[in-house]
N, C-alpha and C positions, 0 to 999 in steps of 0.2 A: 150169212147173218152171224153176228157176234153173240156168244152165249150169255153175256152179261149186259150188253148195251152200254150206254153212258151212265155215269154216276147219277143216282136219283137225288143226291144231296147238293152237289155242286156242278154237275154237268160235265165233269172231267172224263178223260178216257180211262176205261177199266181194262186192265191187262191181267191175264191169268198167270199165276206162278204157284209153286208148291210151297206151303208154309206150315209152321207149327201153329196150332189154333187152340186157344183156351175155350173149353166147352163146359157149360154148366147145366146140370140136370138134377132136379130135386135138391138144390142147395149144395150139391157136391161138384167140385171143380175137377175136370179131367183135362189133360194136355194131349192133343191128338197130333201125331206126326204125319207128314207127307200128304197134307190135304190140298187138293186143287182149289185155289182161292182167286176170285177176281179182286184185284186191288186197284182202287182209284189212284191214278198217278198224280192227281192234284191234291186231294185231301186225305188219302190213305184209308178211306172206308173200305171194309171187306164185304164181298158178296159171294154167295154160294149158289150153285144150281140146285134145283129140287132133288136131283139124284144124289149129289154130294151131301146135302143136308140129311137125306134119308140114310146114307151110308154112315155118316157121323153118329146119328142116333142109334143105329143098329150096332155099331162098333162098341158103344158105351153100354147098351142094354144087354147085348148078347155075349160079350166077352167074359170068360171065366175069371180073369184077373189081369191086372196091369202088367206090362212088360217090365216096368220099374216104378219105383215110388221115390219122389223127391220131396224134401222138406220145403215148405213155402212160408217165409216169414209173414206175419200179420202185424201191421203197424197202425196204431190209432193216431189220427191227426187231430190235434186239439185246437 
């Protein structure tokens, strides 16, 4: 059994790879490195197993501080 199944949006094949993931919690943006992610080969949608989602939340809520901080430009589109 495949851990992700087919894409729920387009029906494409979902393949697991390790990625950098943008994760938001309480309005704060975190960048998580090395996250096992199911990625649809057709539309690019990302999927996570329940275990991975739990690990991501725990990493953000239980970590004492980030490994590094990077500036992120914010641009308004008019």
